[in-house]
C-alpha positions as CSV (number, residue, x, y, z in Angstrom):
1,X,130.1,-18.4,75.3
2,X,133.9,-18.7,74.9
3,X,136.6,-21.4,75.0
4,X,140.3,-21.8,74.8
5,X,141.7,-22.0,71.3
6,X,144.6,-24.3,72.0
7,X,146.8,-25.3,74.9
8,X,149.7,-23.3,73.5
9,X,147.8,-20.1,72.7
10,X,145.0,-20.1,75.2
11,X,146.5,-17.3,77.2
12,X,146.7,-15.2,74.0
13,X,143.5,-15.8,72.0
14,X,140.0,-16.9,72.8
15,X,137.3,-18.3,70.6
16,X,133.8,-16.8,71.1
17,X,130.3,-17.0,69.6
18,X,129.6,-13.4,68.4
19,X,127.0,-11.5,70.4
20,X,123.6,-11.0,68.8
21,X,123.2,-7.4,67.5
22,X,120.6,-5.3,69.3
23,X,117.9,-3.8,67.1
24,X,118.9,-0.3,68.2
25,X,122.7,-0.8,68.3
26,X,124.7,2.3,67.4
27,X,127.8,4.2,68.0
28,X,131.2,3.2,69.4
29,X,132.3,2.1,72.8
30,X,135.7,1.9,74.4
31,X,136.7,-1.0,76.6
32,X,139.8,-0.6,78.8
33,X,141.4,-2.5,81.6
34,X,142.5,0.0,84.3
35,X,144.4,0.1,87.5
36,X,145.4,3.3,89.5
37,X,145.2,5.8,86.6
38,X,143.9,8.7,88.7
39,X,146.4,11.3,87.3
40,X,145.5,10.4,83.7
41,X,141.9,9.1,83.5
42,X,140.0,12.4,83.2
43,X,142.0,13.7,80.3
44,X,141.6,10.4,78.5
45,X,137.9,10.2,79.0
46,X,137.3,13.9,78.1
47,X,139.2,13.5,74.9
48,X,137.4,10.4,73.7
49,X,134.0,11.6,74.8
50,X,134.7,14.8,72.7
51,X,135.3,12.7,69.6
52,X,132.1,10.8,69.9
53,X,132.6,7.7,72.1
54,X,129.2,6.6,73.3
55,X,130.1,4.5,76.3
56,X,133.1,3.5,78.4
57,X,133.4,-0.1,79.7
58,X,136.1,0.1,82.4
59,X,137.4,-3.2,83.9
60,X,139.0,-2.2,87.2
61,X,142.0,-4.2,88.2
62,X,141.8,-3.3,91.9
63,X,142.4,0.4,91.8
64,X,143.1,2.0,95.1
65,X,143.9,5.6,94.1
66,X,140.4,7.0,93.5
67,X,140.3,6.3,89.7
68,X,136.8,4.9,89.8
69,X,135.6,7.8,91.9
70,X,136.9,10.2,89.3
71,X,135.1,8.3,86.6
72,X,131.8,8.2,88.5
73,X,132.0,12.0,89.2
74,X,132.9,12.7,85.6
75,X,130.5,10.6,83.5
76,X,126.8,10.0,83.8
77,X,125.9,6.4,84.7
78,X,124.3,5.9,81.3
79,X,127.7,6.2,79.6
80,X,129.9,4.3,82.1
81,X,130.1,0.7,83.1
82,X,132.6,-0.4,85.7
83,X,133.4,-4.1,86.0
84,X,135.6,-5.3,88.9
85,X,138.3,-7.4,87.2
86,X,141.4,-8.6,89.0
87,X,143.8,-9.5,86.2
88,X,146.3,-12.0,87.7
89,X,145.3,-15.6,87.2
90,X,147.0,-19.0,86.4
91,X,146.0,-22.2,84.8
92,X,145.8,-24.8,87.6
93,X,147.2,-27.7,85.5
94,X,150.1,-25.9,83.9
95,X,150.7,-22.9,86.1
96,X,150.8,-20.8,83.0
97,X,149.9,-17.1,83.6
98,X,146.6,-16.5,81.9
99,X,146.1,-13.2,80.0
100,X,143.4,-11.6,82.1
101,X,143.2,-8.7,79.6
102,X,142.2,-11.0,76.7
103,X,139.6,-12.7,78.9
104,X,138.2,-9.3,79.9
105,X,138.0,-8.3,76.2
106,X,136.0,-11.5,75.5
107,X,133.7,-10.8,78.5
108,X,133.1,-7.3,77.3
109,X,132.3,-8.4,73.7
110,X,129.9,-11.2,74.9
111,X,128.1,-9.1,77.5
112,X,128.0,-5.6,75.9
113,X,129.0,-5.9,72.3
114,X,125.5,-6.3,70.8
115,X,124.8,-2.7,71.7
116,X,127.3,-1.0,69.5
117,X,128.4,-0.7,65.8
118,X,132.0,-0.6,67.0
119,X,134.1,-1.4,70.1
120,X,137.7,-0.1,70.5
121,X,140.1,-2.0,72.9
122,X,142.8,0.4,74.1
123,X,144.6,1.5,77.3
124,X,144.5,4.8,79.2
125,X,147.9,5.8,77.7
126,X,146.5,5.3,74.2
127,X,144.5,8.0,72.3
128,X,142.5,7.6,69.1
129,X,143.3,10.7,67.0
130,X,141.1,11.4,63.9
131,X,143.3,13.0,61.3
132,X,140.9,14.5,58.8
133,X,137.5,14.3,60.6
134,X,136.2,15.6,64.0
135,X,134.7,12.3,65.2
136,X,135.9,8.7,65.6
137,X,132.9,7.4,63.7
138,X,133.6,9.6,60.7
139,X,137.2,8.6,60.7
140,X,136.2,4.9,60.7
141,X,134.2,5.3,57.5
142,X,137.4,5.4,55.5
143,X,138.0,1.8,56.5
144,X,135.0,1.0,54.1
145,X,133.0,-1.1,56.6
146,X,135.6,-3.8,57.2
147,X,134.8,-5.3,60.6
148,X,138.3,-5.6,62.0
149,X,140.6,-2.6,62.0
150,X,144.2,-2.7,63.1
151,X,145.8,0.6,64.2
152,X,149.6,0.7,64.7
153,X,151.2,2.2,67.8
154,X,152.7,5.6,67.4
155,X,155.0,5.5,70.4
156,X,155.8,8.8,72.1
157,X,159.0,9.4,74.1
158,X,160.0,11.5,77.1
159,X,160.1,14.7,75.0
160,X,162.8,16.1,77.3
161,X,160.6,15.9,80.5
162,X,162.4,14.6,83.6
163,X,159.5,15.3,85.9
164,X,155.8,15.1,85.2
165,X,154.7,18.3,83.3
166,X,151.9,20.4,84.5
167,X,149.8,19.9,81.3
168,X,147.7,17.1,79.8
169,X,149.7,14.1,78.6
170,X,148.5,14.4,75.0
171,X,149.7,18.1,74.8
172,X,153.0,17.6,76.6
173,X,154.6,14.9,74.5
174,X,155.1,15.5,70.8
175,X,158.3,13.5,70.1
176,X,157.5,10.1,68.7
177,X,159.1,7.2,66.9
178,X,159.9,8.3,63.3
179,X,159.0,5.0,61.6
180,X,156.0,3.2,63.3
181,X,156.0,0.7,60.5
182,X,159.4,-0.7,61.4
183,X,159.4,-3.7,63.7
184,X,160.6,-3.9,67.3
185,X,159.8,-6.8,69.6
186,X,158.2,-4.6,72.3
187,X,157.4,-1.3,70.6
188,X,155.7,-2.3,67.3
189,X,152.2,-3.6,67.7
190,X,148.5,-2.8,67.1
191,X,145.3,-2.2,68.9
192,X,142.0,-2.9,67.3
193,X,138.5,-1.5,66.6
194,X,136.0,-4.2,65.7
195,X,132.3,-4.8,64.9
196,X,131.6,-6.8,68.0
197,X,128.8,-8.7,66.5
198,X,131.1,-10.4,64.0
199,X,134.0,-11.3,66.2
200,X,134.9,-15.0,66.7
201,X,138.5,-14.7,68.0
202,X,139.8,-12.4,70.7
203,X,143.3,-11.4,71.7
204,X,144.8,-8.2,73.1
205,X,146.4,-7.2,69.8
206,X,144.4,-9.2,67.3
207,X,140.9,-10.4,66.5
208,X,139.1,-12.7,64.1
209,X,135.8,-12.3,62.5
210,X,133.3,-14.9,61.2
211,X,133.5,-13.8,57.5
212,X,137.2,-12.9,57.2
213,X,139.1,-14.9,59.8
214,X,142.3,-13.1,60.8
215,X,142.1,-10.6,57.9
216,X,142.2,-7.1,59.1
217,X,142.1,-3.6,57.5
218,X,144.1,-0.5,58.2
219,X,142.4,2.9,58.7
220,X,142.1,3.4,54.9
221,X,140.5,0.0,54.3
222,X,143.5,-1.8,52.9
223,X,143.2,-5.5,53.9
224,X,145.9,-7.9,55.0
225,X,146.3,-11.0,57.1
226,X,147.4,-10.5,60.7
227,X,150.8,-12.0,59.8
228,X,151.4,-9.4,57.1
229,X,150.1,-6.3,58.8
230,X,153.6,-5.3,60.0
231,X,154.7,-5.0,56.4
232,X,155.4,-1.4,55.4
233,X,152.7,-1.5,52.7
234,X,150.0,-2.0,55.4
235,X,151.0,1.1,57.4
236,X,148.6,4.0,57.4
237,X,147.6,6.8,59.7
238,X,145.9,8.9,57.1
239,X,142.6,9.0,58.8
240,X,143.0,7.6,62.3
241,X,146.2,7.6,64.4
242,X,146.8,5.6,67.6
243,X,149.0,7.7,69.9
244,X,150.7,5.6,72.6
245,X,152.2,7.7,75.4
246,X,154.3,4.9,76.7
247,X,157.2,6.7,78.4
248,X,155.9,10.0,79.6
249,X,158.5,11.7,81.8
250,X,161.5,10.0,83.3
251,X,159.9,10.3,86.7
252,X,156.7,8.7,85.6
253,X,158.5,5.9,83.8
254,X,160.4,5.1,87.0
255,X,157.1,4.9,88.8
256,X,155.7,2.6,86.1
257,X,158.6,0.2,86.3
258,X,158.3,0.1,90.1
259,X,154.6,-0.9,89.8
260,X,155.4,-3.8,87.5
261,X,153.1,-5.5,85.1
262,X,150.5,-8.3,85.6
263,X,151.9,-10.7,83.0
264,X,155.6,-10.8,83.5
265,X,156.9,-13.5,85.7
266,X,159.7,-11.5,87.2
267,X,160.5,-7.8,87.9
268,X,163.8,-8.2,86.1
269,X,162.1,-9.3,82.9
270,X,159.8,-6.3,83.0
271,X,162.6,-3.9,83.7
272,X,164.6,-5.2,80.7
273,X,161.5,-5.0,78.5
274,X,160.8,-1.4,79.4
275,X,164.4,-0.4,79.0
276,X,164.6,-1.9,75.6
277,X,161.4,-0.2,74.5
278,X,162.6,3.2,75.8
279,X,165.9,2.9,73.8
280,X,163.9,2.1,70.7
281,X,161.5,5.0,71.1
282,X,164.2,7.6,72.0
283,X,166.6,6.3,69.3
284,X,164.9,7.9,66.3
285,X,162.2,10.5,66.9
286,X,160.3,13.1,65.0
287,X,158.1,16.0,66.1
288,X,154.4,15.2,65.8
289,X,152.1,18.0,66.9
290,X,148.9,16.6,65.2
291,X,147.3,15.9,68.6
292,X,148.0,19.4,69.9
293,X,146.6,20.9,66.7
294,X,143.4,18.8,66.9
295,X,142.7,19.6,70.5
296,X,143.2,23.3,69.9
297,X,141.2,23.5,66.6
298,X,138.3,21.6,68.2
299,X,138.6,23.4,71.5
300,X,138.5,20.2,73.5
301,X,138.4,20.7,77.3
302,X,140.8,18.1,78.8
303,X,140.3,19.2,82.4
304,X,141.0,19.0,85.2
305,X,137.6,20.2,86.1
306,X,134.9,19.5,88.6
307,X,132.3,19.8,85.9
308,X,130.9,16.4,84.8
309,X,130.7,15.5,81.1
310,X,127.1,15.6,80.0
311,X,125.5,14.5,76.8
312,X,123.3,11.6,75.8
313,X,124.2,8.0,75.5
314,X,124.7,8.3,71.8
């Protein structure tokens, strides 16, 4: 079950009773809310499957471009769950826009969380990159078992691309923000990997657990409160780096702006937000080829290919 935490924050954080762990729970699942990601979804799935993700829980926000067909052709049914999930909703009494993504996260935890040791909550433009290991589960061991792990965005820019390149996203863009630990209103945030059976509070960028409240660990196991995790001392990407390919090419960014976003009241507000974020990302970049090196060293097939991804649900 879940409920609203408070009238002020009920669109941002939900309270839940943690799911009961299954006797045979194991591995890591990814949960993502998706809409019209046909050009990108195969690469994202292939990469995360290659680093050991057991199951993909995809909440479909009304895709019309064949994204779900690509997923069904790519993955065996035993490693894919698709949930129809239209994101836009409002509270009847206040007309406040509810965060359908946070509600989807809570739904996924409550209905599927008991099956897994870990659940990661990311988007299709975000990639979980192990830095010293070959698998995601091995990388998570460096967090020393803490049930709530916060990974800072590493925001990647245009990389000089005006049009969409003819290569996978994660190989095409290697210029990123030089200092991810520095704060910016729209470009400095976290995504989380949690032990789903210990979660009591759910937000898009923050979780609570029954033993530790809002305390969260970085990838090296250093623990902080949510309030203090933006401090430079908390920053780490020694073992697991979250790459956020936010801008892509100038052409793709223009398409993204034209589509809009579910939770901004006006198009103008969203355009301003994206423009501010782009200026921040492009203002101070460094070359980061760690993803390229990882894919090449581990010979990961990113597609496109008509060959389904096999393997057991493990």
